C-alpha positions as CSV (number, residue, x, y, z in Angstrom):
1,X,1.9,-79.8,-8.3
2,X,0.0,-78.9,-5.0
3,X,-3.9,-78.7,-5.5
4,X,-4.2,-82.3,-6.6
5,X,-8.1,-82.4,-6.4
6,X,-8.0,-86.1,-7.5
7,X,-6.6,-87.0,-4.3
8,X,-8.7,-85.6,-2.2
9,X,-11.1,-87.3,0.4
10,X,-14.0,-86.4,-1.5
11,X,-12.7,-87.2,-4.7
12,X,-10.7,-90.3,-4.1
13,X,-13.5,-92.4,-5.6
14,X,-15.3,-91.2,-9.1
15,X,-18.9,-91.9,-9.7
16,X,-19.9,-92.6,-13.2
17,X,-19.8,-89.1,-14.9
18,X,-17.8,-87.7,-12.1
19,X,-14.6,-85.9,-12.7
20,X,-11.3,-84.2,-11.0
21,X,-8.5,-81.8,-11.9
22,X,-4.8,-82.3,-11.6
23,X,-2.9,-78.9,-12.3
24,X,0.4,-79.1,-14.2
25,X,2.9,-76.1,-14.5
26,X,6.7,-76.0,-15.8
27,X,9.4,-74.6,-13.9
28,X,12.7,-75.5,-15.4
29,X,15.7,-75.8,-13.8
30,X,18.3,-76.2,-16.6
31,X,18.4,-75.5,-20.4
32,X,17.1,-77.4,-23.2
33,X,14.3,-80.0,-23.9
34,X,12.6,-81.5,-20.9
35,X,10.0,-84.2,-20.4
36,X,8.0,-86.1,-17.8
37,X,5.0,-88.3,-17.5
38,X,1.9,-88.0,-14.8
39,X,0.9,-91.8,-14.1
40,X,-2.7,-92.2,-12.8
41,X,-3.0,-95.4,-11.1
42,X,-6.7,-96.8,-10.8
43,X,-9.1,-99.6,-10.9
44,X,-10.3,-98.8,-14.8
45,X,-11.4,-101.9,-16.8
46,X,-11.9,-103.7,-13.2
47,X,-8.2,-104.3,-13.2
48,X,-7.0,-103.1,-10.0
49,X,-3.5,-101.1,-10.6
50,X,-4.0,-100.2,-14.1
51,X,-2.3,-97.0,-15.2
52,X,-3.1,-94.4,-17.5
53,X,0.1,-91.8,-18.6
54,X,-0.1,-88.3,-19.6
55,X,3.6,-87.3,-21.2
56,X,4.7,-83.6,-20.4
57,X,7.0,-81.8,-22.4
58,X,8.7,-78.3,-22.5
59,X,11.9,-76.3,-23.2
60,X,14.0,-74.4,-20.8
61,X,15.4,-71.3,-22.1
62,X,18.3,-68.8,-20.5
63,X,17.8,-65.3,-19.6
64,X,18.1,-62.5,-22.2
65,X,18.9,-58.4,-22.0
66,X,16.4,-56.3,-24.1
67,X,17.5,-52.6,-25.3
68,X,15.2,-49.9,-25.4
69,X,16.6,-46.5,-27.2
70,X,14.7,-43.2,-26.3
71,X,14.3,-41.2,-28.8
72,X,14.8,-43.3,-31.9
73,X,16.1,-40.4,-33.8
74,X,17.5,-37.0,-33.3
75,X,17.0,-33.8,-35.4
76,X,19.5,-30.8,-35.0
77,X,17.4,-28.4,-37.4
78,X,19.7,-25.9,-38.9
79,X,23.2,-25.2,-37.5
80,X,25.4,-22.8,-39.1
81,X,28.5,-24.2,-40.6
82,X,31.4,-24.9,-38.4
83,X,29.6,-23.8,-35.4
84,X,29.1,-26.5,-32.8
85,X,25.0,-27.2,-31.9
86,X,23.9,-27.6,-28.4
87,X,24.1,-31.4,-27.1
88,X,20.9,-33.9,-27.5
89,X,20.7,-36.8,-25.2
90,X,19.8,-40.6,-26.0
91,X,18.8,-42.7,-22.8
92,X,19.5,-46.7,-23.1
93,X,17.3,-49.0,-20.7
94,X,17.9,-52.6,-20.1
95,X,14.0,-54.0,-20.3
96,X,15.1,-57.7,-20.3
97,X,15.8,-60.0,-17.2
98,X,20.0,-60.5,-17.6
99,X,22.6,-57.8,-17.9
100,X,23.1,-55.6,-20.9
101,X,26.6,-55.3,-22.1
102,X,27.1,-52.5,-24.8
103,X,30.2,-53.1,-26.5
104,X,30.5,-49.9,-28.5
105,X,29.1,-47.0,-30.2
106,X,29.4,-45.3,-33.8
107,X,28.3,-42.9,-36.0
108,X,27.9,-44.1,-39.7
109,X,26.8,-42.5,-43.0
110,X,28.0,-40.1,-45.6
111,X,27.8,-37.2,-43.1
112,X,29.2,-39.1,-40.0
113,X,31.8,-36.4,-39.5
114,X,29.2,-33.7,-39.0
115,X,27.7,-35.5,-35.8
116,X,29.6,-36.4,-32.5
117,X,28.9,-38.3,-29.1
118,X,30.4,-37.9,-25.8
119,X,29.5,-39.8,-22.6
120,X,28.7,-36.9,-19.9
121,X,26.6,-36.4,-17.1
122,X,25.7,-38.7,-13.6
123,X,24.3,-41.4,-15.8
124,X,26.6,-41.7,-18.8
125,X,27.2,-44.8,-20.6
126,X,31.0,-45.8,-20.1
127,X,32.7,-47.6,-22.5
128,X,34.3,-50.2,-23.2
129,X,32.4,-51.9,-20.2
130,X,29.3,-50.6,-20.4
131,X,27.2,-53.1,-18.4
132,X,23.4,-52.4,-17.6
133,X,21.6,-54.6,-15.2
134,X,17.8,-55.4,-15.7
135,X,16.0,-52.1,-15.5
136,X,19.3,-50.0,-15.3
137,X,19.6,-47.1,-18.1
138,X,22.6,-44.7,-19.2
139,X,23.1,-41.9,-21.5
140,X,24.7,-40.7,-24.6
141,X,25.2,-36.7,-25.6
142,X,25.2,-36.4,-29.3
143,X,26.1,-32.8,-31.1
144,X,25.8,-31.5,-34.7
145,X,28.9,-29.8,-36.3
146,X,27.9,-29.4,-40.1
147,X,31.0,-28.8,-42.4
148,X,29.1,-27.7,-45.6
149,X,26.1,-26.0,-46.0
150,X,22.7,-28.2,-46.7
151,X,20.9,-31.2,-45.3
152,X,22.9,-33.8,-43.9
153,X,22.2,-37.3,-42.3
154,X,23.9,-40.1,-40.3
155,X,23.4,-43.2,-38.0
156,X,24.2,-43.8,-34.2
157,X,24.9,-47.6,-34.4
158,X,24.9,-49.4,-30.9
159,X,26.7,-52.7,-30.4
160,X,25.5,-55.0,-27.8
161,X,24.2,-58.4,-26.5
162,X,20.4,-58.1,-27.0
163,X,18.5,-59.5,-29.7
164,X,18.4,-57.4,-32.5
165,X,22.1,-55.8,-32.0
166,X,23.5,-53.3,-33.5
167,X,20.6,-51.1,-32.6
168,X,20.6,-47.8,-34.8
169,X,19.5,-43.6,-33.9
170,X,18.6,-41.9,-37.0
171,X,20.6,-38.5,-36.9
172,X,19.6,-35.3,-39.3
173,X,20.4,-31.6,-39.7
174,X,20.9,-29.0,-42.0
175,X,24.2,-27.2,-42.6
176,X,23.3,-23.3,-42.7
177,X,25.0,-19.8,-43.2
178,X,25.1,-17.2,-40.8
179,X,25.3,-13.4,-41.5
180,X,24.7,-10.4,-39.6
181,X,23.8,-6.6,-40.4
182,X,24.1,-3.5,-38.0
183,X,22.6,-0.1,-39.0
184,X,23.7,2.4,-38.3
185,X,26.9,1.1,-37.3
186,X,27.9,4.0,-35.2
187,X,26.7,6.7,-32.6
188,X,27.7,10.4,-32.1
189,X,25.7,12.1,-29.2
190,X,24.8,15.5,-29.0
191,X,26.5,17.5,-25.6
192,X,24.9,16.1,-22.7
193,X,24.6,17.6,-18.9
194,X,26.4,15.4,-16.7
195,X,23.7,13.4,-14.6
196,X,21.3,13.7,-17.2
197,X,20.6,10.9,-19.9
198,X,20.1,11.8,-23.5
199,X,17.0,10.8,-25.6
200,X,17.6,7.0,-26.6
201,X,18.6,5.9,-30.0
202,X,18.1,2.7,-31.9
203,X,20.4,0.3,-33.8
204,X,18.6,-2.2,-35.9
205,X,20.5,-5.7,-35.9
206,X,19.2,-8.1,-38.6
207,X,20.1,-12.1,-39.3
208,X,21.2,-12.2,-43.0
209,X,22.1,-16.0,-42.9
210,X,19.9,-19.2,-42.7
211,X,20.8,-20.6,-39.2
212,X,19.6,-18.8,-36.1
213,X,21.9,-16.2,-34.8
214,X,22.5,-16.1,-31.1
215,X,24.4,-13.3,-29.4
216,X,25.0,-11.4,-26.5
217,X,25.1,-7.5,-26.2
218,X,27.6,-5.7,-23.7
219,X,29.2,-2.5,-23.3
220,X,32.8,-1.8,-23.3
221,X,35.6,0.7,-24.3
222,X,37.2,3.6,-22.3
223,X,33.7,4.9,-20.4
224,X,31.2,2.2,-20.6
225,X,29.4,3.7,-17.7
226,X,28.3,6.7,-19.4
227,X,26.3,5.2,-21.6
228,X,23.2,2.7,-21.2
229,X,21.9,-0.2,-23.3
230,X,18.7,-2.1,-23.5
231,X,18.0,-4.8,-26.2
232,X,15.6,-7.4,-27.6
233,X,18.5,-9.6,-29.1
234,X,20.0,-11.4,-26.4
235,X,16.9,-12.9,-25.0
236,X,16.4,-15.6,-27.7
237,X,18.0,-16.8,-30.9
238,X,17.1,-14.9,-34.2
239,X,15.8,-16.8,-36.6
240,X,16.9,-16.4,-40.6
241,X,16.0,-12.9,-41.8
242,X,14.5,-11.8,-38.4
243,X,15.7,-8.4,-36.6
244,X,15.9,-7.2,-33.1
245,X,17.0,-3.7,-31.8
246,X,19.6,-2.4,-29.3
247,X,18.3,1.1,-27.6
248,X,21.5,3.4,-26.3
249,X,21.6,6.6,-24.4
250,X,24.2,8.9,-23.5
251,X,24.3,9.3,-19.8
252,X,27.4,10.7,-18.7
253,X,28.9,10.9,-15.0
254,X,31.8,13.2,-15.4
255,X,32.3,16.1,-18.2
256,X,34.5,15.9,-20.7
257,X,34.9,13.7,-23.9
258,X,33.5,10.2,-23.4
259,X,33.3,7.0,-25.5
260,X,32.4,3.2,-25.5
261,X,31.6,0.6,-27.9
262,X,28.5,-1.8,-28.0
263,X,29.8,-5.3,-28.7
264,X,27.9,-8.3,-29.8
265,X,29.2,-11.4,-29.2
266,X,27.6,-14.3,-31.6
267,X,28.1,-16.8,-34.0
268,X,28.6,-15.0,-37.1
269,X,31.5,-14.2,-39.0
270,X,34.1,-11.8,-37.5
271,X,32.8,-12.2,-34.2
272,X,32.7,-10.0,-32.0
273,X,30.8,-7.1,-33.9
274,X,31.0,-3.6,-32.4
275,X,29.0,-0.1,-32.5
276,X,31.5,2.8,-31.7
277,X,29.7,5.6,-29.0
278,X,30.8,9.2,-28.3
279,X,29.6,11.8,-26.7
280,X,30.8,15.1,-24.9
281,X,29.6,15.7,-21.4
282,X,29.0,19.5,-19.9
283,X,28.6,20.5,-16.2
284,X,25.6,22.1,-14.8
285,X,26.1,24.0,-11.3
286,X,23.6,24.6,-9.0
287,X,23.1,28.1,-6.7
288,X,21.2,28.2,-4.0
289,X,19.9,31.2,-2.7
290,X,19.4,32.0,0.7
291,X,22.4,29.9,1.3
292,X,22.3,30.6,5.0
293,X,18.8,29.2,6.1
294,X,15.3,30.0,6.0
295,X,13.9,31.2,9.2
296,X,10.2,31.7,9.9
297,X,8.5,34.1,12.5
298,X,6.8,33.0,15.5
299,X,3.4,31.2,14.2
300,X,0.4,30.2,16.0
301,X,-0.4,26.5,16.2
302,X,-3.1,26.0,13.3
303,X,-2.4,28.7,11.0
304,X,-0.1,28.8,8.0
305,X,2.5,31.3,7.4
306,X,3.4,32.5,4.1
307,X,5.5,30.7,1.8
308,X,8.7,31.5,1.7
309,X,11.1,30.7,-1.4
310,X,14.3,29.2,-2.1
311,X,16.0,30.0,-5.5
312,X,17.7,27.5,-7.5
313,X,19.9,29.0,-10.2
314,X,22.2,27.3,-13.0
315,X,25.3,29.4,-12.6
316,X,26.7,26.9,-15.2
317,X,27.4,27.6,-19.0
318,X,27.0,26.6,-22.4
319,X,24.9,23.7,-23.2
320,X,24.5,22.4,-19.8
321,X,21.2,22.1,-18.0
322,X,20.5,21.9,-14.3
323,X,17.7,19.2,-13.4
324,X,16.4,19.2,-9.7
325,X,14.9,15.7,-9.9
326,X,13.6,16.1,-6.0
327,X,13.3,18.3,-3.1
328,X,12.9,16.8,0.3
329,X,12.5,18.0,4.1
330,X,14.0,15.7,6.8
331,X,12.6,15.7,9.3
332,X,9.2,17.3,7.3
333,X,7.5,17.8,10.8
334,X,5.4,21.1,10.3
335,X,7.0,22.1,7.1
336,X,5.6,21.3,3.3
337,X,7.1,22.2,0.4
338,X,6.2,23.2,-3.3
339,X,8.5,22.0,-6.0
340,X,8.3,24.5,-8.9
341,X,11.8,23.0,-10.4
342,X,10.0,20.8,-12.8
343,X,11.9,21.0,-16.1
344,X,15.7,21.5,-16.7
345,X,17.2,24.8,-16.4
346,X,19.4,26.4,-19.3
347,X,22.3,28.3,-18.2
348,X,21.4,31.3,-16.0
349,X,17.8,30.0,-15.7
350,X,15.8,30.0,-12.0
351,X,13.4,28.2,-10.3
352,X,12.0,28.1,-7.0
353,X,10.9,25.6,-4.2
354,X,8.4,26.9,-1.5
355,X,8.3,26.2,2.0
356,X,5.2,26.8,4.0
357,X,5.3,26.3,8.1
358,X,2.0,25.1,9.5
359,X,2.7,24.1,13.1
360,X,-0.5,21.4,14.0
361,X,-2.4,22.2,16.8
362,X,-2.0,20.0,20.0
363,X,-4.3,16.9,20.5
364,X,-7.2,17.2,22.9
365,X,-6.0,15.1,25.5
366,X,-2.6,16.8,25.2
367,X,-1.2,19.2,27.4
368,X,-1.5,22.9,26.9
369,X,1.4,24.1,24.5
370,X,3.0,20.9,24.0
371,X,3.4,21.6,20.0
372,X,5.0,24.9,21.2
373,X,8.6,25.6,20.8
374,X,11.3,25.5,18.0
375,X,11.2,23.1,15.0
376,X,13.7,22.8,12.5
377,X,14.2,20.5,9.4
378,X,16.8,20.5,6.5
379,X,15.5,21.1,2.8
380,X,17.7,19.2,0.5
381,X,17.8,19.6,-3.4
382,X,18.5,16.4,-5.6
383,X,19.9,17.7,-8.8
384,X,22.8,16.6,-11.5
385,X,25.2,18.9,-9.7
386,X,28.4,17.0,-8.6
387,X,27.6,18.7,-5.2
388,X,24.3,17.5,-4.8
389,X,22.3,17.3,-2.7
390,X,22.4,21.0,-1.8
391,X,21.1,21.7,1.9
392,X,19.3,24.6,3.2
393,X,18.4,24.8,7.1
394,X,14.8,25.6,7.7
395,X,13.4,26.7,11.4
396,X,10.2,28.2,12.7
397,X,8.8,28.8,16.3
398,X,5.4,27.6,17.1
399,X,3.3,29.6,19.5
400,X,-0.2,28.5,21.2
401,X,-2.8,29.6,23.6
402,X,-5.5,27.6,25.2
403,X,-8.2,27.5,27.7
404,X,-7.6,25.2,30.7
405,X,-9.7,24.6,33.7
406,X,-8.0,24.8,37.0
407,X,-11.4,23.4,38.8
408,X,-14.5,21.6,37.9
409,X,-15.9,22.1,34.4
410,X,-19.6,20.7,35.8
411,X,-21.6,22.5,38.0
412,X,-25.7,21.9,40.0
413,X,-27.9,24.4,40.6
414,X,-31.6,24.8,41.6
415,X,-33.5,27.1,39.0
416,X,-33.1,30.4,40.0
417,X,-29.7,30.2,40.8
418,X,-26.6,31.1,39.5
419,X,-23.2,28.8,38.6
420,X,-19.9,30.1,38.3
421,X,-16.8,28.5,36.9
422,X,-13.1,29.2,37.0
423,X,-10.6,29.1,33.9
424,X,-7.5,30.2,32.7
425,X,-6.3,31.3,29.7
426,X,-2.9,30.3,29.0
427,X,-0.4,31.1,26.3
428,X,2.7,29.5,25.0
429,X,4.8,32.2,23.5
430,X,1.9,33.7,21.9
431,X,1.2,37.5,22.2
432,X,-1.9,39.1,21.1
433,X,-5.4,39.6,22.3
434,X,-8.3,37.1,22.5
435,X,-12.1,37.7,22.9
436,X,-14.0,35.4,24.8
437,X,-17.5,34.2,24.6
438,X,-20.3,31.8,25.8
439,X,-22.4,29.7,24.0
440,X,-25.2,27.9,26.0
441,X,-28.8,27.2,25.1
442,X,-30.4,27.5,28.4
443,X,-34.0,28.9,28.7
444,X,-34.7,31.8,30.5
445,X,-30.8,32.0,31.2
446,X,-27.5,33.5,30.2
447,X,-24.0,33.0,30.3
448,X,-21.2,35.3,30.3
449,X,-17.1,35.4,30.5
450,X,-15.3,38.1,32.8
451,X,-13.2,39.5,31.5
452,X,-14.8,39.7,27.9
453,X,-11.0,39.9,26.3
454,X,-7.5,39.0,27.2
455,X,-4.6,40.5,26.1
456,X,-1.6,38.1,26.3
457,X,1.9,39.7,27.3
458,X,3.5,36.7,28.8
459,X,3.0,33.0,29.5
460,X,1.4,33.5,33.0
461,X,-1.9,32.1,33.0
462,X,-5.2,34.8,33.1
463,X,-8.0,33.7,35.7
464,X,-11.5,33.8,34.0
465,X,-14.9,33.5,35.5
466,X,-17.8,31.8,33.7
467,X,-21.1,32.9,35.1
468,X,-24.3,31.2,34.3
469,X,-27.9,32.6,35.5
470,X,-31.0,30.9,35.8
471,X,-34.7,32.0,36.3
472,X,-37.0,30.1,38.9
473,X,-40.6,29.1,38.0
474,X,-42.4,32.3,39.0
475,X,-46.0,30.8,39.4
476,X,-44.5,28.3,41.5
477,X,-42.9,31.6,43.6
478,X,-46.6,33.0,43.8
479,X,-48.3,30.2,45.2
480,X,-45.9,29.7,47.7
481,X,-46.5,33.6,48.7
482,X,-49.9,33.1,48.6
483,X,-49.9,30.2,51.1
484,X,-47.5,31.9,53.5
485,X,-50.0,35.6,53.3
486,X,-53.5,34.8,52.7
487,X,-55.8,37.4,51.8
488,X,-56.8,40.0,54.7
489,X,-60.6,39.7,55.8
490,X,-62.3,43.0,57.4
491,X,-63.2,41.5,60.8
492,X,-65.2,44.9,62.0
493,X,-65.6,48.1,60.9
494,X,-62.3,50.2,61.6
495,X,-62.0,53.4,63.6
496,X,-60.5,55.0,60.4
497,X,-63.4,54.3,58.5
498,X,-65.7,55.2,61.1
499,X,-64.1,58.7,61.5
500,X,-64.3,59.2,58.2
501,X,-68.0,58.6,57.9
502,X,-68.7,61.0,60.8
503,X,-66.6,63.8,58.7
504,X,-68.6,63.1,55.6
505,X,-72.0,63.5,57.3
506,X,-70.7,66.6,58.9
507,X,-69.6,68.1,55.6
508,X,-72.8,67.4,54.1
509,X,-74.8,68.8,56.9
510,X,-73.3,71.9,56.4
511,X,-73.5,71.8,52.6
512,X,-77.4,71.5,53.3
513,X,-77.3,75.1,55.0
514,X,-78.5,78.1,53.3
515,X,-75.9,79.4,51.1
516,X,-75.0,83.2,50.9
517,X,-74.5,83.4,47.3
518,X,-75.5,81.2,44.0
519,X,-71.7,81.3,43.1
520,X,-70.6,78.8,45.9
521,X,-73.0,75.8,44.5
522,X,-70.2,74.7,41.9
523,X,-67.7,75.2,44.2
524,X,-69.6,72.9,46.6
525,X,-70.4,70.3,44.0
526,X,-66.6,69.7,43.3
527,X,-65.6,69.2,46.8
528,X,-68.3,66.6,46.9
529,X,-67.0,64.7,44.3
530,X,-63.4,64.8,45.2
531,X,-64.5,63.7,48.6
532,X,-66.4,60.5,46.8
533,X,-63.3,59.6,45.6
534,X,-61.0,59.4,48.5
535,X,-63.9,57.8,50.0
536,X,-63.7,55.2,47.3
537,X,-59.8,54.4,47.5
538,X,-60.0,54.4,51.2
539,X,-62.8,51.3,50.8
540,X,-60.5,49.6,48.4
541,X,-57.7,50.1,50.9
542,X,-59.8,48.5,53.7
543,X,-61.4,45.8,51.7
544,X,-59.0,45.1,48.7
545,X,-57.0,41.7,48.8
546,X,-52.9,41.9,48.7
547,X,-52.8,38.5,46.5
548,X,-52.2,39.0,42.7
549,X,-54.5,37.0,40.1
550,X,-51.7,37.5,37.0
551,X,-50.0,34.4,35.9
552,X,-46.5,34.7,35.4
553,X,-44.4,32.4,33.1
554,X,-42.2,29.4,33.6
555,X,-38.4,29.5,34.7
556,X,-35.4,27.6,33.5
557,X,-36.5,23.8,32.9
558,X,-34.7,21.2,35.0
559,X,-31.7,19.3,32.7
560,X,-28.2,19.2,31.7
561,X,-27.1,22.1,29.5
562,X,-23.8,22.2,27.6
563,X,-21.8,25.3,27.7
564,X,-19.2,26.2,25.0
565,X,-16.6,28.9,25.8
566,X,-14.2,30.2,22.8
567,X,-11.5,32.2,22.8
568,X,-11.0,34.2,19.5
569,X,-7.8,36.0,17.8
570,X,-7.8,39.0,15.7
571,X,-7.3,36.8,12.6
572,X,-10.1,34.3,13.6
573,X,-8.1,31.3,15.7
574,X,-10.1,29.6,18.1
575,X,-9.7,27.6,21.1
576,X,-12.5,25.9,22.9
577,X,-13.2,24.4,26.0
578,X,-16.7,22.5,27.1
579,X,-18.4,23.0,30.4
580,X,-21.7,21.3,31.7
581,X,-24.5,23.0,33.9
582,X,-27.1,20.8,35.3
583,X,-30.7,22.6,36.7
584,X,-32.6,20.9,39.3
């Protein structure tokens, strides 16, 4: 064997106490007992060529298959007598190193006839030449068919060339009984309107046997579409003594006597079981008023009309009930509806569906009157009348008005100046009068609209003028005037004043002369006082200043002022436009 350390250059000579290792392995090429020797040639004992011999012995054996079975037993539980169970699968795997030959399968035991096997599927164990290579697998399907009530057992036997053959798989099961009870056994429904479903009724199903009861539930018979069914019975097997329910309803599609059966397909005796169903269908009829349509008069955008009603009447007879399941407007547009038909209508009874016309105002950036014009929609009423849905045409005309600027919407003035804006009042189908106002917060300023009202008689634009006045800063104006016209100063005695003084002297002189009588003195005194007053006024006129010392309040401050022009109808509907004034 490779790796002989004793023949290496380092270990070919062993000093006293040293050792080396020679590994030995066994790889037979044939079967049976095999022997060999390992001979060591050395100089032991002082004799060159001395030999030590190690004897080797081994047994060569052949390759063998090994059978693994999963599972090692099958339990089928309770199964109705005479009914074949679902199959269970056994898997066989060759865990050995040579081919496994399965020569046969057999079911043995006292109840062997209650079990069976079949090779099926993509990896089935085929016979009689079921050969499995090392690591290969195959399957066998086993089922249970009890022939009598009670527990039964058997054995699946596998014959092969593996050690331990034959191998065995234990089989067990229980033969049970099946039974079913149905309550009530039939249903007769009260008269029901076509298109309406009755309240549900319930059938109770019980497993009266000892084995699981499997079933499928379906509707059959003359008119199965006129009935409906839901159940808890077909989802999983019903254990012994357990119950499930079948819910049934009468939902006729056409008038007359209707019938059907509930069919229970199961593993109980007398399969399938049936539950007879019957009922009488009556027909409701919808009468719509007004049937010719629902027109609305002209409506100003942004306002709501008075609701108009469509009346729905059940013109059927007897027990027929009319049910309006829904109402729609297509397209809805600016129409809205209120469905007051919330419950079924007996013969001769009525209900209403209201429609309101509320046209929307045009968007801020949309053209004036862009939403105006005729709008139409179709009201559809869905009910259980065969002619459903009933249709009613709905229409209305949208009118509008707005304030539009043909020119600039901003202006700049100096304090004390007046700004003017040009606007148009434009109507689209609207006939009426609007009042015009201007709202602004301008210190010592005013805003007005001319004319103050407009009566629309057509669609031609009506021109408007907005005037905004401001006030100058008065103190500043006075200062400017004083600079331009300074107070007058008297350069010398004016000629007029000299003449007045002369007259006064003459007059006083004449008054000092002797008087004819004492009665003239009071008169002379009054004349003197009057002359003094005139003289004082002339002094003021001559020497007074032409300036003023009164301080006037400030005018309109510089800044930007928003203006809002509003048009208002007699019903309070408004349209506005914004303007901007800048004061310097």
